[in-house]
C-alpha positions as CSV (number, residue, x, y, z in Angstrom):
1,X,119.9,165.7,69.0
2,X,122.5,163.5,67.4
3,X,122.8,161.6,64.1
4,X,121.2,158.4,65.5
5,X,118.2,160.4,66.8
6,X,117.9,162.1,63.4
7,X,117.6,158.7,61.7
8,X,115.0,157.6,64.3
9,X,113.0,160.8,63.8
10,X,113.2,160.2,60.0
11,X,111.4,156.9,60.6
12,X,108.7,158.7,62.7
13,X,108.3,161.4,60.0
14,X,107.9,158.8,57.3
15,X,105.2,157.1,59.4
16,X,103.3,160.3,60.1
17,X,103.5,161.2,56.4
18,X,102.1,157.7,55.5
19,X,99.3,158.1,58.0
20,X,98.5,161.5,56.5
21,X,98.5,160.1,53.0
22,X,96.1,157.3,54.0
23,X,93.6,160.0,55.1
24,X,93.7,161.5,51.6
25,X,93.8,158.5,49.2
26,X,93.2,154.8,49.1
27,X,94.6,154.3,45.6
28,X,97.1,151.7,44.5
29,X,99.7,154.4,44.3
30,X,98.9,155.5,47.9
31,X,99.3,151.9,49.0
32,X,102.6,151.6,47.2
33,X,103.8,154.8,48.7
34,X,102.8,153.6,52.2
35,X,104.5,150.3,51.7
36,X,107.6,152.1,50.5
37,X,107.5,154.3,53.5
38,X,107.4,151.2,55.7
39,X,110.4,149.8,53.9
40,X,112.3,153.0,54.5
41,X,111.3,153.0,58.1
42,X,112.7,149.5,58.4
43,X,116.0,150.8,57.0
44,X,116.0,153.6,59.5
45,X,115.2,151.2,62.3
46,X,118.1,148.9,61.2
47,X,120.6,151.7,61.1
48,X,119.7,154.1,64.0
49,X,121.0,151.8,66.7
50,X,124.1,150.8,64.6
51,X,125.0,154.5,64.2
52,X,124.4,155.1,67.9
53,X,126.7,152.2,68.9
54,X,129.4,153.1,66.4
55,X,129.5,156.7,67.5
56,X,129.1,156.0,71.2
57,X,125.8,157.8,71.3
58,X,123.6,155.1,72.9
59,X,121.2,156.6,75.5
60,X,117.9,155.9,77.3
61,X,116.5,158.8,75.2
62,X,117.5,157.0,72.0
63,X,115.9,153.8,73.2
64,X,112.6,155.6,73.9
65,X,112.7,157.5,70.6
66,X,113.2,154.2,68.8
67,X,110.3,152.5,70.5
68,X,108.0,155.5,69.7
69,X,109.1,155.6,66.1
70,X,108.5,151.8,65.9
71,X,105.1,152.2,67.3
72,X,104.1,154.7,64.6
73,X,105.8,152.9,61.7
74,X,105.3,149.3,62.5
75,X,102.0,149.2,64.5
76,X,100.0,152.3,63.5
77,X,100.8,152.5,59.8
78,X,100.1,148.8,58.9
79,X,96.8,148.9,60.9
80,X,95.7,152.2,59.2
81,X,96.7,150.8,55.8
82,X,94.5,147.7,56.5
83,X,91.5,149.9,57.4
84,X,92.1,152.2,54.4
85,X,92.1,149.2,52.0
86,X,89.4,147.1,53.5
87,X,87.1,149.4,55.5
88,X,86.1,149.5,59.2
89,X,85.3,145.8,59.3
90,X,89.0,145.2,59.1
91,X,89.4,146.8,62.5
92,X,88.7,143.2,63.7
93,X,92.3,142.4,62.8
94,X,93.9,145.9,62.5
95,X,93.1,146.8,66.1
96,X,94.5,143.6,67.7
97,X,97.5,144.0,65.4
98,X,98.2,147.6,66.6
99,X,97.6,146.6,70.2
100,X,99.9,143.6,69.8
101,X,102.6,146.0,68.6
102,X,102.0,148.3,71.6
103,X,102.3,145.3,74.0
104,X,105.4,144.0,72.2
105,X,107.2,147.4,72.3
106,X,106.3,147.9,76.0
107,X,107.6,144.5,76.9
108,X,110.8,144.9,74.8
109,X,111.8,148.0,76.7
110,X,112.0,145.8,79.8
111,X,113.2,142.5,78.4
112,X,116.6,141.2,77.7
113,X,117.5,139.0,74.8
114,X,117.5,135.3,75.5
115,X,120.2,132.9,74.2
116,X,119.4,130.2,71.7
117,X,121.2,128.0,69.1
118,X,120.5,130.9,66.6
119,X,122.2,133.4,68.8
120,X,120.4,136.1,70.9
121,X,116.6,136.0,70.5
122,X,113.8,138.4,71.1
123,X,110.8,137.2,73.0
124,X,107.9,137.7,70.6
125,X,108.0,138.8,67.0
126,X,109.6,142.2,66.5
127,X,107.3,144.9,65.2
128,X,109.5,145.5,62.2
129,X,109.3,141.8,61.2
130,X,105.5,142.0,61.6
131,X,105.4,145.1,59.4
132,X,107.6,143.3,56.8
133,X,105.0,140.4,56.8
134,X,102.2,142.9,56.2
135,X,104.2,144.5,53.3
136,X,104.6,141.2,51.6
137,X,101.0,140.2,52.2
138,X,99.6,143.5,50.9
139,X,101.8,143.3,47.8
140,X,100.5,139.7,47.2
141,X,96.8,140.7,47.5
142,X,96.3,141.3,43.7
143,X,97.3,137.7,43.0
144,X,96.2,135.9,46.1
145,X,93.2,137.9,47.3
146,X,92.5,140.0,50.3
147,X,92.4,137.0,52.7
148,X,96.3,137.0,52.7
149,X,96.5,140.4,54.4
150,X,93.8,139.5,56.9
151,X,95.6,136.2,57.7
152,X,99.0,137.9,58.0
153,X,97.7,140.7,60.2
154,X,95.8,138.2,62.5
155,X,98.9,136.0,62.8
156,X,101.2,139.0,63.5
157,X,98.6,140.2,66.2
158,X,99.3,136.9,68.0
159,X,103.0,136.7,67.2
160,X,104.1,140.1,68.5
161,X,103.0,139.8,72.1
162,X,103.8,136.0,72.2
163,X,106.8,134.5,74.0
164,X,108.0,132.9,70.7
165,X,111.8,133.3,70.3
166,X,112.8,135.3,67.2
167,X,116.5,135.5,66.3
168,X,118.0,139.0,66.4
169,X,119.9,139.7,63.2
170,X,121.2,137.2,60.7
171,X,118.6,134.4,60.3
172,X,115.9,136.6,61.7
173,X,116.6,139.5,59.4
174,X,118.0,138.2,56.1
175,X,114.8,136.9,54.6
176,X,113.2,140.3,54.9
177,X,116.2,141.9,53.1
178,X,115.1,139.9,50.0
179,X,111.3,139.7,50.4
180,X,110.5,143.3,51.2
181,X,112.2,144.8,48.1
182,X,110.6,142.2,45.9
183,X,107.2,143.0,47.5
184,X,107.8,146.7,46.9
185,X,108.5,146.1,43.3
186,X,105.3,144.1,43.0
187,X,103.3,146.8,44.7
188,X,104.7,149.5,42.3
189,X,104.0,147.3,39.3
190,X,100.4,146.9,40.4
191,X,100.1,150.6,41.2
192,X,101.4,151.8,37.9
193,X,99.4,149.4,35.7
């Protein structure tokens, strides 16, 4: 194991802890903790590859670990959070969301980035961007209603396995660096009321 693997495994551990928490509690604090866990997993996902490249530690094992950690954090946890908050009926969007994440990650392992005017692009919405959308939608629920999470999850279920180009880095990542922390603050304000 190397430092990059440790960061990736931290993301997986956060995801597993979030899933375990959801089996025990559906409170606003549990929701805020799960959303915070997703935010931390996003940071781990952002830095594990960077650390591997900087230290010359890239490997097929690291790529596989990254995809498995992403599956847990960005496909399983958001789907489980939706079901925990809205009941089994929400499987109508949570299951397609999770399966869209599985499809996206399986395809990503074999796809190369495509060029565009925004720089290199992914084919389909990355699972981390889909999870960021779910974080923001869940945090907005108290003000906009539950429909926002249902809509976001359904849209992400379509977006992840699509062939839509999504910029890697810069323009594709920067909005989430602002929106996710704001959403986490909103979730904690709601939870601690």
